[in-house]
N, C-alpha and C positions, 0 to 999 in steps of 0.2 A: 504494500500500500504506500503510494507516494504521498508525502506530506508537503504542502506548500511551504516555501522558505520562511514566510512570515509566521508560520505556526509550528516550526520545528521545536520550539521550546515546550509545546504542550505535551507531547508524549513523555518527555523527560520529567515534567512536573507530575503527570499521572502515575509514573512508575516510581517516584521518589518515596523514601521512607517517611519523610515529613508529611507528604500528602496522605499516606496510608494512616498515619497516626491521627491527623486532623480529621479525616473522614470517619474513623472509628469513634473518636470523641464526639463529633457532631451527631453521628447516628445514634449512639447511646443517649446523648443528651436530648435529642429531639423526641425519640420514642418514649423514653422514661418520663419526660415532662409533657406528654401529650395532653393530659387533662389541663394543665396550666396553659398550654399554648391555645387549646380550643376554647378555654374559658375567657382568655383575654383577646384573642384574635379571630376566633371562629374556626369551624371545621375546614372551610375552604383553604385557609392559610396553612393548616396542618397538612392537608392533602397535597398542597403545592410544595411544601417542604419535603415530604416523602418522595414525591415525584422527581423533584430536583436532585435529591440524593441518589435516586435510582439511575438517573441519567449520568451523573458523575461516576457512580459505581460501575456502570457499563463501560464508560470510557476507561476506567482504571483496569478492568479485566481485559479489554482489548489491547491496551498498552502493555499489559503483562502477559499476553497470550503465549509467548515463547517460554515463560516460566511455569505455566500452569499445565497440569496433566488433565487431559480430557476425562480419563477414567475417574479421577478424584474430584471432578468439578461439582457434581450434585449427587448426593446419596440416592441410590435407586429407590429405597423405601419412601423417601420424600417425593420423588417423581410420581410414583404410583399413587400415593395419598393425594397429591395435588390434582392428578388426573381424575380421581374419583370425585373430589370436591367439584371439579369443573363440569363433569358430565351430569351432575345432579341438577343442572339448569334445565335438563329435558323433562324432569318430572316436578320441578319446583312450582309452588303455588304463586310465586312472584319471580319470574326469570330475571327481571331487572335488578332486584335486590340480591339475587344469587350471583349475578355477574359482578355487581359492586363488591359483595363480600369476598368473592374469589379473587378479584383484582387486588383488594386490600390485603388478603392473605399472601398472595404472590409477591406484592411489593415489599412487605416486611420481610418475607423469607429471602427475597433477593438481596436486600441490604445485609442480612445475616450471612448469606453466602459470600458476599464481597468481603465482609469483615473476617470471615473464617479463612479466606485465601490470602489476604494481604497482611494479616497479623498472626503470630504464633500464639500459643496458649498463654504464656506469661505476658506478652504485650496486650492481649485481649483482656486479661484479668486486671492489668495495670490501668488500662483505659477505663474499664468499668469502675474500678476503685476510685479513680479521679472524678468521674462523673457523679458517682454515689456520694462522695464527700461533699461536693458542692450542693447537690439536690437535697440531701438530708440536712446539711447546715442551713440552707435557705428555709427549709420546712420548719426547723426548730426556731430560727429567728422570727419568722412570720407568726408562728404560734405564740411566741413570747410577746411580740408587739401587739397582736390582735387580742390575745386572751388576757394579758396582764397589764401592758402599758397604756392601752387605749381605754377611755372610760366606757365606751360602748363598742361592742364587736362590730366590725365592718362586714363580716361574712365574705371577705375577699377570697377568691379562688375556692369557695365552698368551705372555708375554714370556720368552724363554729366557735372557736376560742375556748375550748374546754380544758386547756392545759392548766388553768388555775385550780381545777378540780381533779388534776392528775389524769385527765383523759375521759373518754377516748378522743384522740386527735387524728386528723387526717393529713396534715401537711399539705403539700402541693399535689398530692396524688389522688384526691377526690373521695377517698373512703378509708376508713381505718383498716379494713382488710387488705387493701392495696398497699397502704403504708407498711403494715406488718409484713407482708410478702416481700416488698422491696427491702425492708430492713434486714430480713433473714438472708436474702441474697447478698446484700452488702456485707454482712458480718462474715459470711463464708469468704468473700473476696478479700476483705480486710485482713483476715487471719492468714490467708495464703500470701498476701503481700508481706505481712509481718514475718512469717516463717521463711520466705525467700529473700528477706532483707532488701526488698524492692523499694521501700520507703524508709525514711528516718524513723527511729523508735518513737519520737514524740508524735509524729504524724500518725503512726500506727495506733498508738494508745488513744489519741483523740478520736480517730475513726471508729475504733471498736466501742469507745464510750458513747459516742453520738448514736451509732447504730443500735447498741443495746438499749439506750435510753428511749429512743423513738419506738423501738419494738415493744417495750414495756408500756409506754404511754399510749400506744395505739389501742391497747386493751382488746386486740382482735382475738376472738376465740380460736382462730387457727394458728396463732403464733406459737402457743405452747406446744401444740401437736407438731408443728414444723420443727421447732427447736429441739424437741425430744427425739424426733426421728432422725434429724440431721446429726445430733449428738451421738446417737447409737450407731449410725452409719459411719461416722468419723472414727469412733472407737474400734469398730470392727475392721475398717480399712487399715487402721494403724496396726492392728494385730496381724492382718494379712501381710502387710509390708515387712514385718519383722520375722515372718516364718521362713523356714528353709524351703527351697523350690519343691522338694519331693513331698513335703507335707501340705503345701499350699493347695494343690489340686483337690485333695481329699476334703480339706476344710471348705473350699469353694463349693464343691458339690453338696456337701452337707448344709452349707449356708443357703444355697439355692432351694434345697428341699424344705428347709425350715421356713423360708419365705413363702413358698407355695402353700404349705400346710397352714401357716399363719393367716394368709389371705383367705383360704377356704373356711377356717374357723371364724374369722371376722365376718365373712359373708353369711354364714349360717346363723350367727348371733347378732346380725346387724340391727335388728329391732331393739334388742336389749342394750346394745352399745349406744344407739341414738337416744334411747330413753334416759340412760345414765349420763349422757354428755351434757344435758341441759336444754334450756328453751331454744337457744339459737340453732342448735342442730335439729331440734324438733320442727322448727319452722322450715328448715331445708328439707327435712323428710316429707313434709306435707307437699312441698313443691315437687319433689321427685315422684311422689305417688301420683300427683296430677299429670305429670309428664308421661308416666308409664301408661296411662290410659290412652294417650294419643299415639304412643309408640306402637300400640297394637294395630293401628290402621296400616302403617307402612314399616314393618319391622326390619325389612332387608335394606331398603334404600332410603328411608326417611322422607322428610318433607322438602329437602333441598337445603343446600348450604347457605347460611346467612351470616354466621359469626355472631356478633352481638345482636340481640333480638330487635327487629323492627316492630315497634309496638302495634302498628296498625295491621299487621299481617297475621293470617291464620297459620298455625294454631296458637301463636304467642298471645294474641289479643284475647283469645278465649281462655287460655290458662290464667292470665292476669285478672280477667274479669271474674272467673270462678273463685279465685283466691282473694279478690279485692286488693291486689298488689300491683306494683309497677316494676316487675323484675325485668332487667335487661339481659340476663343470662340465666342458665339453669343452675347456677351455683355448684356446678359439678361438670368438669370438662367431658368426662366419659358419658354422663347422662345427656349432655348437650349434643355430643356426637351421635349417639343412638337416635335421638329425636330428629336431628337434621340430616344426617347421612346414613342412618341405619346401623345395623350390626356390622355390616361390611366395612363402613367407614371407621367405626370404633375399633374393629379388629386390626385394620391397617395402621391406625394410630398407635395402638398398644404394641404392635409388632415393631413399628418404626422406633418408638421410644425404648422399648425393651432391648432391641438389638444394640442400640447406641449405648444404653446403660451398661449392658454386659461387657461390650468391647472396652469402654472407657474404664470400667471397674478393673478389668483384667490388666489393662495397661498401667493403671495407677498402682496395682499391687506388685507389679514387676519392676517398675522403674524407680530409681532412688529419689529423684527430685520431687519435692512436695507439690510442685506446680501441677503435676499430673492428677492430683486429687481434686483439683478445682472442677473439672468437667463432670465426673460422676457425682460429686456432692451437689452441684447445681441441678443435675438431672434428678437426683433424689428429691430435692426441694420441689421441683416442678411436678414430679409424679405424685407426691403426697399432697401438695397444694391443689392439684387437679381433682382431688376427692371432695373439696369444699368450695372451690371457685373455678371459673372457666378462663382465668387469665392466660393460660398456656395456649389458647387457641387464637389469640390476637394480641397486638401491641407488644409491650415489653416482654411478656412471657413467651410469646412466639419468637421474638427476636433471639432471646437467649437459647430457646430450644433448638432452633436451626443452627445457631453457632455451635452448640454442643454436638449436633448431628454431624456437622462438617468435621469437627475435631475428632470425633469417634470414628468417622468413616475413613480417616486418613491413616488408620493403623488397624492391624489384626483383621484384615478383610481380604476378599478375593482380589481387590485392586493391587495390594502389595504383591500377591503371587504372580499376577499377570505382568506387573512392571518388572518383577524379578526375572521372569522368563524373557521379557523384551530386552532387558539389559544383557542377558546371556546370548540372545539371538539378535545381532545388530540389524538384521533384515526386518524385524518386527517393530513397527512404530509404537511409541508410548503416548503420543499426543494426537 
């Protein structure tokens, strides 16, 4: 491809490390602050920002095309899942909403693909850590100003100013559950930064303190569950990393069997668990029971992909009317998938995430650097949070999910074997 002389600087800029870092920071910043951007400037502005980033990301991939492996570009499981979401337009009750939801999904996923290919794991975690420090610090500052310093709350960015009562607070993320989710993701990232000495000790201590404080002040019912599960996963991963290789496989198989048995027991006693969990989870259970009624109409293919619920479309308007609520999601990513794209879509999603989690977990158990623990721990957080929220299907949750899919897909896969064969046989192309 011939480049005009006056534009020869552009490919160099798009290939540069500085551009890759700036793109990653802006992408994380824009997507994680989506609620604040839309509250202040509207949805059109946010969509324009994402579209502009996609154009820049495409230019970066084109500029780096000689560095990229075609086999490693997009995980096959993600391609299959996106195709299934796309073809649901043919049976959707609102094809236009399905097209919009699909394009939104693909746009965020594409940004994540670019980040996954222009930054390695440590660079990605560092960029996320920098963005989280700013966003959480801004959230805390605004909560203090609105809730304590001002005589009357402004309700700016949807902040209720409850920090004076020790929560629940929302920060700039729109809801306490989203703040709690982001805080847990941030804490994982901050600890990895700390352990890899990527930031100064003072910055690391401040980051963990702010993340922990906001997680507590969010008073989100899911934070304790997330923190407990991530803590258990971290402890188990630490044990695995210290094991001798000949003992590791046996332990991993036993661990996998224990997880399967645990999930089966939890499903069998789900009603008792929900009853013991409190009112917040009982409210969710009522929503899920109502959704299950509509799942029976189209159990295989669902009603079509929408992402966040369009309030005026069936069956979402009917569900909200029956419950006298205004839910924008099913408060469970797996239930949302079954309702929108059927059991086929849910199976493809679980397979996609499960394969990535297993690959990244095995890599983290074998390699010495603690940075390899970031991907499986982020995936564990997304998997557990998906039981109580649908954040993983759009926005910041989807962005991190696809980044982790790319990271996991670059190791312990058929791609490595094919590229190894290609290196041994010079006549076989790898790109």
